[in-house]
C-alpha distance (Angstrom), angle and dihedral (degrees) to the residues before:
residue distance angle dihedral
M1 . . .
D2 3.78 . .
T3 3.79 110.4 .
R4 3.78 88.9 -131.5
V5 3.80 89.8 73.6
A6 3.80 80.5 89.4
D7 3.81 87.0 79.4
L8 3.80 88.2 72.4
F9 3.79 91.1 60.4
G10 3.80 94.8 50.8
T11 3.77 126.3 104.3
C12 3.81 95.1 -112.9
S13 3.79 108.8 120.6
G14 3.75 100.2 -164.5
C15 3.78 147.4 15.0
K16 3.79 125.5 -111.7
S17 3.77 98.3 -153.2
S18 3.78 120.5 89.4
I19 3.80 128.1 -141.9
Q20 3.76 122.1 -175.2
G21 3.79 118.7 -121.8
V22 3.77 132.9 -15.3
G23 3.78 98.2 -112.3
S24 3.75 133.4 -94.5
C25 3.78 127.0 -80.8
I26 3.80 119.5 -79.8
N27 3.80 119.4 -104.1
Y28 3.81 121.8 -133.2
G29 3.78 111.8 -67.5
I30 3.80 95.9 -3.3
M31 3.76 109.4 139.5
A32 3.79 110.0 -146.4
S33 3.79 85.1 -169.4
K34 3.83 95.0 65.6
K35 3.79 92.6 96.4
V36 3.78 95.8 46.3
C37 3.81 109.6 29.9
K38 3.78 130.9 95.7
S39 3.80 106.5 -46.8
G40 3.79 93.0 25.0
K41 3.81 90.0 -142.9
K42 3.76 129.0 119.9
T43 3.78 113.7 -110.1
K44 3.79 114.3 -112.8
N45 3.77 122.6 -133.4
R46 3.79 107.3 -94.7
S47 3.76 95.8 -161.8
A48 3.78 134.0 62.4
R49 3.80 91.2 -158.3
Q50 3.79 116.5 120.8
F51 3.80 122.4 -115.8
K52 3.75 124.5 -160.8
S53 3.79 97.1 -145.5
S54 3.77 133.9 42.7
N55 3.81 94.1 -164.6
N56 3.80 91.3 91.4
P57 3.80 123.1 48.6
P58 3.84 110.8 -112.1
Y59 3.78 92.7 -135.1
L60 3.78 147.1 20.4
P61 3.82 122.6 -140.4
P62 3.85 110.9 -72.8
E63 3.80 114.7 -85.4
A64 3.81 113.8 -88.7
E65 3.80 119.0 -134.4
E66 3.80 90.7 -139.6
G67 3.79 126.9 48.3
N68 3.79 133.7 51.9
I69 3.84 100.5 -76.3
E70 3.82 118.3 101.2
Y71 3.82 128.4 -176.5
K72 3.82 119.2 -149.4
L73 3.78 123.9 178.7
K74 3.80 96.3 -166.2
L75 3.82 138.2 -8.9
V76 3.81 102.1 -171.1
N77 3.85 119.7 150.7
P78 3.82 98.6 -30.1
T79 3.83 118.6 -165.1
Q80 3.81 117.8 -107.6
Y81 3.81 91.4 -103.1
R82 3.81 91.1 48.8
F83 3.82 91.0 47.0
E84 3.81 91.9 53.2
H85 3.80 89.6 49.7
L86 3.83 91.3 49.7
A87 3.82 91.5 49.4
T88 3.81 91.3 50.8
Q89 3.80 89.6 49.0
M90 3.83 90.7 51.1
K91 3.80 90.4 50.1
W92 3.82 89.7 54.2
R93 3.82 92.8 47.8
L94 3.82 89.5 50.5
Q95 3.78 89.7 51.1
E96 3.81 90.4 50.8
G97 3.83 90.1 53.3
K98 3.83 94.9 42.8
G99 3.80 91.6 -112.5
E100 3.82 99.6 -25.1
A101 3.79 133.2 89.4
V102 3.81 135.5 170.1
Y103 3.82 120.7 -143.9
Q104 3.81 120.9 -161.6
I105 3.84 107.1 -155.9
G106 3.80 118.9 -158.3
V107 3.81 93.7 26.2
E108 3.80 126.7 116.4
D109 3.82 121.3 -132.7
N110 3.81 91.0 -103.2
G111 3.83 89.3 57.4
L112 3.82 97.6 -103.3
L113 3.82 111.4 153.0
V114 3.80 102.1 -133.1
G115 3.81 99.8 154.2
L116 3.80 131.3 -158.1
S117 3.77 135.2 -110.3
E118 3.81 117.8 -104.5
E119 3.81 91.9 -101.0
D120 3.81 95.1 48.1
M121 3.81 91.3 46.4
K122 3.82 92.1 54.2
A123 3.81 90.9 47.5
S124 3.82 91.2 48.5
L125 3.81 92.0 50.3
R126 3.82 90.5 49.7
T127 3.80 89.9 53.1
L128 3.80 90.1 47.0
H129 3.81 89.6 52.3
R130 3.84 90.8 52.5
M131 3.80 90.6 49.0
A132 3.81 90.7 50.7
E133 3.81 92.0 49.5
K134 3.80 90.1 52.7
V135 3.82 93.4 54.9
G136 3.84 94.6 39.7
A137 3.78 99.7 -105.1
D138 3.81 140.8 120.9
I139 3.81 128.8 -131.6
T140 3.81 129.8 -138.8
V141 3.81 123.1 -173.6
L142 3.79 103.4 -133.3
R143 3.81 96.3 -172.6
E144 3.80 144.6 -25.9
R145 3.79 126.8 -148.9
E146 3.77 135.0 -177.2
V147 3.80 117.3 -123.4
E148 3.78 122.4 -159.8
Y149 3.78 100.3 -132.9
D150 3.82 123.1 171.4
S151 3.80 91.2 -79.0
H152 3.82 137.2 92.8
I153 3.84 91.1 -135.0
P154 3.84 114.7 88.8
R155 3.80 108.6 -111.0
K156 3.81 129.3 -163.1
I157 3.76 138.4 -162.8
A158 3.81 122.4 -156.0
E159 3.78 134.3 -158.9
V160 3.80 113.1 -149.1
L161 3.81 129.4 -170.4
I162 3.81 115.5 -145.3
R163 3.80 114.2 -163.5
K164 3.78 127.7 179.3
V165 3.79 119.3 -123.3
P166 3.85 107.4 -112.2
D167 3.78 117.7 -96.2
D168 3.83 124.9 -171.3
Q169 3.82 95.3 -23.2
Q170 3.81 92.8 -54.6
F171 3.81 93.1 133.5
L172 3.79 122.1 140.3
D173 3.79 108.4 -93.4
L174 3.83 122.3 -164.5
R175 3.80 124.7 -178.5
V176 3.82 120.1 -145.3
A177 3.82 120.9 -171.4
V178 3.81 112.9 -147.0
L179 3.82 113.2 -143.0
G180 3.79 135.4 173.7
N181 3.77 145.2 110.0
V182 3.78 122.0 -59.9
D183 3.85 112.8 -81.1
S184 3.82 93.0 17.7
G185 3.82 90.9 122.5
K186 3.85 101.8 -103.7
S187 3.80 99.0 139.2
T188 3.81 92.7 39.5
L189 3.82 91.0 52.9
L190 3.81 91.3 50.1
G191 3.78 90.6 48.0
V192 3.82 91.3 52.8
L193 3.83 92.8 45.8
T194 3.79 96.6 47.9
Q195 3.82 101.6 32.4
G196 3.81 95.1 44.9
E197 3.83 94.6 -134.6
L198 3.81 127.8 106.4
D199 3.80 121.4 -117.5
N200 3.81 121.7 -104.1
G201 3.82 92.7 -133.5
R202 3.82 93.0 -101.5
G203 3.82 100.0 76.7
R204 3.81 100.8 -93.6
A205 3.83 91.7 140.7
R206 3.81 93.1 61.5
L207 3.83 98.6 54.2
N208 3.82 94.7 90.6
L209 3.82 90.9 55.0
F210 3.80 97.5 59.0
R211 3.81 119.1 97.6
H212 3.82 101.3 -170.8
L213 3.79 135.8 50.9
H214 3.82 93.3 -124.7
E215 3.82 88.9 56.0
I216 3.80 91.2 55.5
Q217 3.80 91.3 46.7
S218 3.82 96.0 47.2
G219 3.82 97.8 30.6
R220 3.81 89.7 -133.3
T221 3.80 126.0 121.0
S222 3.82 114.5 -127.2
S223 3.81 100.5 165.3
I224 3.79 137.7 47.2
S225 3.80 115.2 -93.5
F226 3.79 131.8 177.6
E227 3.79 128.9 -139.4
I228 3.80 126.7 -179.0
L229 3.80 130.8 -145.1
G230 3.80 114.9 -170.3
F231 3.81 131.3 -160.2
N232 3.80 122.3 -165.1
S233 3.81 125.3 -138.1
K234 3.84 90.4 -85.1
G235 3.81 93.1 53.3
E236 3.80 95.7 -106.2
V237 3.82 119.3 142.9
V238 3.80 116.1 -105.6
N239 3.81 111.6 -164.1
Y240 3.79 144.2 136.6
S241 3.81 96.4 -78.7
E242 3.82 92.6 98.2
S243 3.83 93.5 50.2
R244 3.79 91.9 -94.0
T245 3.79 119.2 159.7
A246 3.79 122.5 -136.9
E247 3.82 88.3 -102.5
E248 3.81 92.3 55.3
I249 3.81 91.7 47.7
C250 3.82 90.7 53.0
E251 3.81 92.1 48.1
S252 3.81 94.6 52.8
A253 3.82 99.2 36.0
S254 3.81 124.6 97.2
K255 3.80 92.4 -176.4
M256 3.77 127.1 31.1
I257 3.79 126.9 -164.0
T258 3.82 110.6 -160.7
F259 3.80 110.3 -160.5
I260 3.83 114.6 -154.9
D261 3.81 104.8 -153.4
L262 3.81 107.8 -151.2
A263 3.80 130.2 -169.4
G264 3.81 118.9 -94.6
H265 3.81 100.6 -164.0
H266 3.81 116.9 97.4
K267 3.83 89.0 -130.6
Y268 3.84 89.1 68.3
L269 3.83 96.5 43.9
K270 3.81 92.4 121.5
T271 3.83 89.4 57.7
T272 3.81 90.7 50.1
I273 3.82 92.2 49.7
F274 3.82 90.6 47.9
G275 3.81 89.8 53.2
L276 3.81 91.6 50.9
T277 3.80 96.6 45.8
S278 3.79 100.7 35.7
Y279 3.80 105.8 39.8
C280 3.84 94.6 48.1
P281 3.84 97.5 -138.5
D282 3.81 116.8 -155.5
F283 3.81 92.3 -146.9
A284 3.80 139.6 7.1
M285 3.80 126.9 -136.8
L286 3.81 113.4 -154.5
V287 3.82 111.5 -158.1
V288 3.81 115.5 -155.3
S289 3.81 122.8 -175.3
A290 3.80 111.5 -126.3
N291 3.82 92.8 -143.3
T292 3.83 97.5 50.6
G293 3.82 101.7 30.4
I294 3.81 120.7 -165.2
A295 3.79 100.9 -3.5
G296 3.81 139.1 144.4
T297 3.80 114.5 -8.2
T298 3.84 95.8 -5.7
R299 3.79 93.6 100.7
E300 3.80 91.6 44.3
H301 3.80 93.7 50.3
L302 3.81 90.4 49.6
G303 3.80 89.1 51.7
L304 3.81 92.3 49.0
A305 3.81 92.6 52.4
M306 3.81 90.9 48.3
A307 3.81 92.5 46.7
L308 3.81 89.8 54.2
K309 3.84 90.6 43.0
V310 3.81 94.5 -121.6
P311 3.86 111.1 156.8
I312 3.80 108.2 -117.2
F313 3.81 135.2 -155.9
I314 3.80 126.0 -175.3
V315 3.79 133.0 -130.3
V316 3.82 118.3 -165.8
S317 3.81 104.1 -155.3
K318 3.82 135.6 -169.9
V319 3.81 94.6 40.2
D320 3.83 87.9 149.8
L321 3.83 89.0 69.4
C322 3.81 95.5 53.8
T323 3.74 140.5 64.3
K324 3.79 118.8 -113.9
G325 3.82 89.5 -105.1
A326 3.82 92.2 55.6
V327 3.82 91.3 51.1
E328 3.80 90.8 49.7
R329 3.82 90.7 50.6
T330 3.81 90.0 53.9
L331 3.83 90.7 48.3
R332 3.80 91.7 50.5
Q333 3.79 89.9 48.9
L334 3.81 89.9 51.5
E335 3.79 91.6 48.6
R336 3.80 91.8 53.0
V337 3.80 91.9 51.9
L338 3.82 93.8 45.5
K339 3.81 93.0 49.6
Q340 3.78 96.9 46.8
P341 3.84 115.6 111.8
G342 3.80 94.7 -102.0
C343 3.84 91.7 58.1
N344 3.82 108.2 28.5
K345 3.82 91.5 -172.8
V346 3.82 128.7 157.0
P347 3.85 110.3 -133.6
M348 3.83 113.7 -141.1
M349 3.80 116.4 -167.8
V350 3.81 114.2 -145.9
C351 3.81 109.0 -147.7
N352 3.83 103.6 156.7
S353 3.81 141.7 8.9
D354 3.81 91.0 -88.6
D355 3.81 89.2 59.1
A356 3.82 90.8 45.8
V357 3.84 92.0 57.0
T358 3.82 92.5 46.6
A359 3.82 92.0 45.4
A360 3.82 93.0 51.5
Q361 3.80 92.6 52.4
Q362 3.80 96.7 43.5
F363 3.82 93.0 42.3
A364 3.80 92.5 61.5
Q365 3.82 93.4 43.2
C366 3.80 98.5 48.7
P367 3.83 124.9 32.1
S368 3.83 91.4 -156.5
I369 3.83 92.7 68.6
T370 3.82 113.4 93.0
P371 3.84 114.5 -173.0
I372 3.83 114.7 -151.4
F373 3.82 123.6 -156.4
T374 3.80 127.1 -170.3
L375 3.80 113.3 -157.1
S376 3.77 147.7 145.2
S377 3.81 127.4 -132.2
V378 3.83 90.1 -158.7
S379 3.81 102.3 48.9
G380 3.82 95.1 26.1
E381 3.82 91.6 -128.4
N382 3.84 111.3 169.7
L383 3.81 91.5 -9.4
D384 3.82 89.7 126.4
L385 3.81 90.4 57.7
L386 3.80 90.4 59.9
K387 3.82 89.9 49.7
V388 3.82 91.3 50.5
F389 3.81 88.7 49.8
C390 3.83 92.5 50.6
N391 3.81 90.9 46.2
I392 3.83 93.4 54.8
L393 3.83 97.6 37.1
P394 3.84 106.3 120.1
P395 3.82 126.7 -147.5
L396 3.80 117.3 -93.9
S397 3.82 97.4 -137.3
N398 3.79 123.5 61.0
S399 3.81 129.7 -137.2
K400 3.82 93.3 -96.6
E401 3.82 92.6 58.4
Q402 3.80 89.4 46.0
E403 3.82 91.8 52.1
E404 3.81 91.5 49.7
L405 3.82 91.5 52.2
M406 3.81 92.1 46.9
Q407 3.81 91.4 54.0
Q408 3.82 91.8 58.2
L409 3.80 124.7 87.1
T410 3.81 117.8 -79.2
E411 3.81 117.3 -85.7
F412 3.83 120.5 171.7
Q413 3.82 120.6 -176.9
V414 3.82 114.8 -141.9
D415 3.83 111.3 -137.7
E416 3.81 103.7 154.9
I417 3.83 134.9 26.6
Y418 3.82 125.4 -159.8
T419 3.79 140.2 170.1
V420 3.82 111.7 -139.5
P421 3.84 121.5 -168.7
D422 3.83 113.5 -110.3
V423 3.83 89.5 5.4
G424 3.80 104.1 62.7
T425 3.79 126.7 -153.1
V426 3.81 116.0 8.1
V427 3.82 127.6 -173.9
G428 3.80 126.6 -163.1
G429 3.78 126.5 -156.9
T430 3.78 147.4 100.3
L431 3.80 129.9 -62.9
Y432 3.80 102.3 -128.4
S433 3.82 96.8 -174.0
G434 3.80 142.8 -5.3
I435 3.81 129.1 20.7
C436 3.81 126.2 -67.9
R437 3.82 122.4 -156.8
E438 3.78 135.9 -176.7
G439 3.80 111.7 -85.3
E440 3.81 93.6 22.1
Q441 3.82 119.1 149.6
L442 3.83 113.8 -129.4
V443 3.81 138.4 162.0
V444 3.81 122.7 -126.6
G445 3.79 128.3 -156.3
P446 2.88 168.0 -4.8
T447 3.81 98.6 -109.6
H448 3.80 121.9 -166.4
E449 3.81 87.3 -86.4
G450 3.82 91.2 51.6
E451 3.81 95.0 -108.5
F452 3.81 133.6 134.4
K453 3.82 120.6 -136.1
R454 3.80 125.8 -150.7
L455 3.81 120.0 -120.1
T456 3.80 142.1 162.5
V457 3.82 126.3 -124.9
C458 3.82 102.9 -129.5
S459 3.82 98.5 -177.6
I460 3.82 141.7 -12.8
Q461 3.81 130.9 -139.6
R462 3.81 128.6 -170.8
N463 3.82 116.8 -169.7
R464 3.82 89.1 -13.1
L465 3.81 93.6 -55.0
A466 3.81 125.9 111.8
C467 3.80 112.2 -104.7
R468 3.82 126.5 -175.2
V469 3.81 98.8 -162.1
L470 3.81 128.6 36.7
R471 3.81 118.3 -162.5
A472 3.80 131.7 -157.2
G473 3.81 113.5 -75.3
Q474 3.80 95.2 24.2
A475 3.81 124.1 119.4
A476 3.81 119.2 -138.7
T477 3.80 146.5 143.5
L478 3.81 120.1 -108.0
A479 3.82 123.5 -155.4
L480 3.83 111.9 -140.4
G481 3.81 99.6 -175.4
D482 3.80 115.5 -142.0
F483 3.82 95.4 -9.0
D484 3.83 109.7 144.1
R485 3.82 107.5 -98.9
S486 3.81 92.4 -157.4
L487 3.82 88.8 69.5
L488 3.82 91.4 60.4
R489 3.80 131.6 78.9
K490 3.79 138.0 164.1
G491 3.80 111.7 -83.9
M492 3.80 96.1 42.5
V493 3.79 124.4 122.0
M494 3.79 132.0 -142.0
V495 3.79 110.3 -146.1
S496 3.81 141.3 168.1
P497 3.83 112.4 -84.3
E498 3.83 88.9 -124.5
M499 3.82 91.9 61.8
N500 3.82 95.8 77.0
P501 3.84 90.5 -153.5
T502 3.81 120.5 -138.1
I503 3.81 117.2 -127.6
C504 3.78 127.8 -176.3
W505 3.79 146.0 -175.2
L506 3.81 93.3 -163.0
F507 3.81 127.9 45.2
E508 3.80 139.6 161.8
A509 3.80 126.8 -129.6
E510 3.77 135.7 -179.4
I511 3.79 104.4 -130.1
I512 3.78 142.3 178.5
L513 3.80 116.4 -148.7
L514 3.81 105.4 -132.7
F515 3.78 97.9 -175.4
H516 3.79 136.0 -3.7
A517 3.79 128.6 158.2
K518 3.82 95.8 -142.3
T519 3.83 129.7 -3.6
F520 3.81 129.2 -36.9
H521 3.82 110.2 -135.7
R522 3.80 146.9 154.2
G523 3.82 113.7 -56.1
F524 3.82 94.3 30.0
Q525 3.84 113.1 136.6
V526 3.81 121.9 -142.6
T527 3.80 137.4 169.3
V528 3.80 107.4 -110.8
H529 3.83 122.8 -151.9
V530 3.83 116.8 -164.7
G531 3.81 112.3 161.7
N532 3.81 106.0 -56.2
V533 3.83 92.1 -15.5
R534 3.81 115.6 106.0
Q535 3.80 117.6 170.5
T536 3.79 141.3 133.7
A537 3.79 113.9 -99.8
T538 3.81 134.4 -175.7
V539 3.80 123.8 -130.8
E540 3.81 102.5 -119.1
A541 3.81 98.8 178.4
L542 3.82 145.4 -14.5
Q543 3.80 113.7 -139.0
G544 3.82 111.8 -123.3
K545 3.83 93.7 -9.7
T546 3.78 139.5 76.6
E547 3.81 97.0 -154.4
L548 3.81 142.8 5.7
R549 3.80 132.3 -139.8
T550 3.82 131.6 -162.3
G551 3.80 112.2 -60.4
E552 3.82 96.1 15.6
K553 3.82 126.1 124.3
A554 3.81 130.3 -141.6
V555 3.80 144.7 150.3
V556 3.81 106.0 -105.2
H557 3.84 130.5 -166.7
F558 3.83 111.4 -138.5
K559 3.82 126.5 -169.4
F560 3.81 123.3 -163.3
I561 3.81 115.6 -127.1
K562 3.83 106.1 -155.2
H563 3.82 109.3 31.5
P564 3.83 141.5 -22.1
E565 3.82 119.9 -84.6
Y566 3.79 138.4 -152.2
L567 3.83 108.7 -113.0
K568 3.81 136.3 166.4
V569 3.78 129.3 -143.8
G570 3.83 110.4 -107.3
A571 3.83 95.0 29.3
K572 3.82 116.1 141.3
L573 3.77 114.4 -109.3
L574 3.79 131.2 -158.5
F575 3.81 124.2 -178.1
R576 3.80 133.8 -176.5
E577 3.79 142.7 172.4
G578 3.80 118.5 174.6
V579 3.81 106.0 -48.2
T580 3.82 91.5 -14.6
K581 3.79 113.0 106.7
G582 3.79 135.4 167.4
I583 3.78 143.4 160.6
G584 3.77 134.2 -151.6
Q585 3.78 148.9 132.1
V586 3.81 132.0 -91.5
T587 3.82 107.5 -111.6
R588 3.81 104.9 171.7
L589 3.80 139.8 12.2
H590 3.81 128.7 -149.8
P591 3.82 99.0 -152.0
V592 3.79 124.7 -148.3
M593 3.81 108.0 -115.4
């Protein structure tokens, strides 16, 4: 990462430079990422055919063999053999997208936008509907657009979302961390999204999200809470507004967005960092208040998400309280921060549902794209655009990566510990690799003495519903029966006995010091965050140097103070102490024999 990302962690609350405008809305199919993604080259026109209008791009990127996006020029009256082949192909695309696929109708394999007549489009959609029925899925037409091809007959292209009907809790589950300064409206926005009712302007919508009395009294989140937003196979929102329980939402949802509501106050920064490192969010939503702009911890939260390489999109809230000029000032301020050298982001304003669909697709494909929404939790302005965006948002990992993780030995990260009456000890967390089943024998540790204890998984629950099998990447709670709770702590792992896990007191990491007031040297103590591990460590040595200053890199030897931990080479590391902050990667372990 560019060393200038350190600017995001500084105390400066604004930028002095001025840039006009935030950019216009994105047309259908235009990839704002073309200039910045992968090859970094502009795509050349692959066709010499003439088009009458330049408002629409003449092509999309060529169809990829892998992934969940399929191009089809025409699906009119296929033979039985052809139909079976198409259905098998759809099944594979759904598998690639973990239950979701997007079909572009009227588009050639090389991405050329040919379009279909009205009659052919209807016939193609009917065939697509039959294919979806055969594989147990539903279809939703996201958008249609006319293209001016070299023909006098009006021609259309259509983008269609195919989503599998849920089966035994195997819905698509995405985790979104919610960041932003205190009082920016994070909890209120989540309350409005998940409860289905607008706020009264005094924070009524957020009351159900708070876990502690002092949070209700102060209106400020101090702990990590989870809220779910479900979408059924037709893309319709499933939430609590119709007196549904969490169990009923999970049963009827094909796609689940789990929002991780994190604290905005600087006093609870360690809780926010733990939520980002431990719960492995797929995306981050940065909420910025339109009337205060980039203030407080906003810059720091943006820097944290970038340091951990979590794709981020931005929501400008409370636009009902501001004039149009005030909102535009906040947007310009955001654009300046996103375009500065430490960020190198491409802001993408979302003005309508067409933009929301494009933004969702490009956001997952290119980390440089940063969609920006402006909305109000009181008036409901543009709230539907955020729901459309969440509905279309695809998973980051593909089926091949998922299969590889599932074939590894079981590793479950312990993030929360509870005692439930008549159930016993319960742990919550994320299955990092492998498959976990009811009745499985695992070992948990390391304890303060560096040992691992045997236990049995009595039952599993995902989103408050019983689940027999847990797969890699899924979050759940595991009931451990009468296992002694005092032996457990946050930061432990539950692994297969065959793994022979490596634990260490001392480890090495290649770091970059993002910010430090003086010099970083041997003997300095910092709080280290690696995954779900959070512990104070001492700097034992700096390879080849005696001290570090802001922006410098080095290989540093850290030693834990309280007890040994389970770490893995290559894991992302984040450390802090007061204003001192740094990021890095674990490069070597010194295991306890």
